[in-house]
C-alpha positions in Angstrom: 43.2 72.2 -30.3 39.6 73.6 -29.8 36.6 71.5 -29.8 33.9 72.8 -32.1 30.6 73.3 -31.1 27.9 71.3 -33.4 24.5 72.4 -33.2 22.1 69.5 -34.5 18.6 70.0 -35.5 17.6 66.3 -37.5 14.0 67.6 -38.3 15.7 70.2 -40.4 17.3 67.4 -42.5 15.8 66.3 -45.7 14.3 63.1 -45.7 16.7 61.8 -48.1 19.5 62.6 -46.2 18.4 61.0 -43.1 17.1 57.9 -44.9 20.8 57.9 -46.7 22.8 58.0 -43.7 20.6 55.3 -42.1 21.3 53.0 -44.8 24.7 53.5 -45.0 24.6 53.0 -40.9 23.0 49.9 -41.7 24.8 48.5 -44.1 28.3 48.9 -42.3 26.4 47.0 -39.2 25.8 44.3 -41.7 29.5 44.4 -42.8 30.6 44.5 -38.9 28.3 41.3 -38.5 29.9 39.5 -40.9 33.6 40.1 -40.4 32.8 38.4 -37.0 31.2 35.4 -38.7 34.7 33.4 -39.1 35.7 34.2 -35.3 32.4 32.9 -34.3 32.6 30.0 -36.3 36.3 29.4 -35.1 35.1 29.5 -31.3 32.0 26.9 -31.9 34.3 24.5 -33.2 37.0 24.6 -30.7 34.1 24.3 -27.5 32.7 21.2 -29.5 29.8 20.8 -31.7 30.7 17.4 -31.5 30.6 17.3 -27.8 27.1 18.7 -27.8 26.3 16.0 -30.3 27.7 13.6 -28.0 25.8 14.6 -24.8 22.8 15.5 -25.9 21.9 13.3 -28.8 24.0 10.1 -28.0 23.8 9.7 -24.5 19.7 11.1 -24.2 20.8 14.5 -23.0 17.9 16.2 -23.8 15.3 13.7 -21.5 16.3 16.1 -18.8 15.0 19.2 -20.7 11.9 17.3 -21.9 11.3 16.5 -18.3 11.6 20.1 -17.0 9.6 21.1 -20.2 6.1 21.7 -18.1 7.9 23.6 -15.3 9.7 26.0 -17.7 6.4 26.8 -19.2 4.8 27.4 -16.3 7.3 29.9 -14.8 7.1 31.3 -18.4 3.2 31.7 -18.1 3.5 33.1 -14.5 6.1 35.8 -15.4 3.7 36.9 -18.4 0.6 36.8 -16.5 3.0 39.2 -13.8 4.3 41.7 -16.2 1.1 42.3 -18.1 -1.1 42.3 -15.0 1.5 45.1 -14.0 1.6 46.9 -17.3 -2.0 47.3 -17.3 -2.2 48.5 -13.5 0.4 51.2 -14.5 -1.7 52.0 -17.5 -4.6 52.7 -15.7 -2.7 54.6 -12.7 -1.9 56.8 -15.4 -3.8 57.2 -17.8 -5.4 60.5 -17.2 -2.2 62.2 -16.7 0.0 64.0 -19.1 3.6 62.7 -18.5 5.1 63.7 -22.0 5.2 67.3 -22.5 6.7 68.7 -25.7 9.5 70.9 -25.8 9.0 74.7 -26.2 10.5 76.4 -29.1 13.0 79.4 -28.0 11.8 82.5 -29.8 14.0 83.8 -32.5 14.4 87.5 -30.7 15.9 85.6 -27.7 18.4 83.3 -29.6 19.5 86.4 -31.6 20.2 88.2 -28.3 22.4 85.6 -26.8 24.3 85.5 -30.1 24.5 89.3 -30.2 23.0 89.3 -34.1 19.8 90.8 -35.3 16.7 89.2 -36.0 16.8 89.4 -39.6 20.3 88.1 -39.7 19.2 84.6 -37.3 16.2 84.0 -39.8 18.3 84.4 -42.8 20.5 81.7 -41.4 18.1 80.0 -40.3 16.8 79.5 -43.9 20.4 78.1 -45.4 20.9 74.2 -45.5 23.8 74.7 -43.9 25.8 77.1 -41.8 29.2 76.4 -40.3 29.4 78.4 -36.9 32.6 79.3 -35.4 32.7 80.3 -31.7 35.5 81.9 -29.6 36.6 80.1 -26.6 34.4 82.1 -24.2 31.4 80.6 -26.2 30.8 84.0 -28.2 30.1 83.9 -31.9 33.0 84.2 -33.9 32.0 84.0 -37.4 29.6 82.2 -39.6 31.3 80.4 -42.6 29.9 80.0 -46.2 26.6 82.7 -45.3 25.6 85.4 -47.0 25.3 87.8 -44.1 28.7 88.9 -43.0 29.1 89.2 -38.7 
């Protein structure tokens, strides 16, 4: 069984296509989470919400948390100051450097040469919405399905 090569170029997809698949993905994630809810409920019941209520409410277990609230708040503020300071220092250090370079587009002629096509054939293939490309095991282009051009 040979593995087919899939060449993706998301910027060539229409917005409707991208939004459609994103919506389907989101709906299935919601379904996945919904299907886990009964199990989560069972585990919460098993662990014992009643035990939590007994320890925290009836036996005043929350008093220890209230005592430590000032310390916890101070730690959160200190960590926030350190992280924000670090971010500002890094921003100052790298403010004039260009770290993100865009990709360079490969000329049509070079791609055509690699796949042993004429530039006009590759240009026509690039204009089509959907192209199915088959390769030999050695990586050479075998055929292009559903294409106006013949190889």
